[in-house]
SEZA-960802 format. One record per residue: x, y, z of N, C-alpha, C in turn. Coordinates in steps of 0.1 Angstrom, whole numbers, plus 5000, padded with zeros to 4 digits. Layout:
BEGIN
XYZXYZXYZ;...
//
This chain:
BEGIN
036427575022036927435022035727345019;036127225014035127125011035626995017;034626905020034826765024034326685013;035226595007034826514996034826365002;033726305000033526165003033626084990;034625994988034725914976034725774980;033625704975033425564979033925484966;034925394969035525324957035525174961;035625084951035724944953037124914960;037124814968038324784975039524754966;039224704954040224674944040924794939;040324914941040925034936041525124947;041425074959041825154971043325204970;044225104966045625144966045925244955;045325224943045625324932045025454935;043825464941043225594944044125664954;044525594965045325644975046625704970;047225624961048525664955048325794947;047225794939047025914930046726044939;046026024949045726134958047026194964;047826104969049226144975050026214964;050026154952050826214941050426364938;049126394941048626524939048726614952;049326564962049526634975048326634983;047426544982046126544989046226425000;045726465012045726365023044226315024;044126195029042726135030042726045042;041526035048041225935058040425825051;040825705054040125585047039325515057;038125475053037225405062036725275054;036725165061036125045055034625055054;034025025043032625035041032124925032;030824905031030224805022029024865016;028724825004027524874997026324785001;025124845000023924765003023424674992;023924704980023424624968024024484969;025324464969025924334969026624304982;026724404991027424395004028824365002;029424414991030924394989031724504995;033024474996033924575003034124694995;034124805001034424934996035425005005;035925115001036725205009036125345007;035825415018035325545017036425645021;036825725012037925825014037225955019;037726015029037226145034038426245031;038226335022039326425018038826575021;039526645030039226785032040226865023;039726955015040527025006040027165003;040827244997040427374992039427364981;038627464979037527454969038127424955;039327484952039927464939040627334937;040627254948041227114947040227004945;038927044945037826944944037926874930;038226944920038326884906039526784906;040526824913041726734913041426604920;040626604931040226484938039326404929;038326464922037426394914038226324902;039126404896039826344885040726234889;041326234901042126124907041326004908;040026014913039125904914038725854901;038425944892037925904878039125824871;040325864873041425804866041725664872;041525644885041925514891040825424896;039625464895038525374899037825324886;038025194884037525134872036225054874;035325074865034124994865034424854859;033824754865034024614860032724544858;032624454849031524364848031824234855;030824184863031124074871029823984872;029923854872028823774874028623734889;027423754893027023714907025823634907;025623554917024523474919023223554920;022123514913020923594914020423604928;020723504937020323504951021023624958;022223664954022823784960022023904957;021423914946020624034943019224024949;018623914948017323894954017423814967;017723894978017923824991016823734994;017223614999016223525004015523444992;016023464980015423394969015623244971;014623164969014723024971014922954957;014723024946014822964933016322934931;016522854920017922814916018722944913;019922954918020723074916021423074903;020923144893021623154881022423284881;023623284874024423404875023823524867;024123644872023623764866024823854864;024923924853026024014851025624154856;026524204864026324344870027624424868;027424554869028524644868028924684883;030224674886030624714899031824814897;032224874908033424964908033025104904;034025174899033825314897033925384911;033425504911033425584924032125664925;031725664937030525754941031125864950;030925984945031526104952030526204957;030626244969029826354975030726464979;030326594976031126704980030226794989;030826825001030026915011030927025015;030227135019030927255025031427225039;032527275043033027265056033027405063;032427405075032427535083033727545090;034227435095035427445104036227315102;037527325102038427205101039627235110;039827135119041027145128041727005129;042927015130043726895134044426925147;044026845157044526865171045326755176;
//
């Protein structure tokens, strides 16, 4: 068994969740935020069979979109006193970790 952690932008939470359910996969969702822009994310924890890992990754790939967004340069350079000019950054997509599971129980 594997435990897949999939961290996605909050804007993609509904579509990722829907796609996982459509593939018969259950997930636990946790609210999280990234350290780069401190924006909202959702971390999905999905326990699945080894052969289902690619299905999980493909569901995330299909529904987690990267976006270009302008943010204040002061958001990137914390504590910057200079005038905040907008900077274009890429956000979204999914960050996925896959780990082995020794034991899994639902009680």
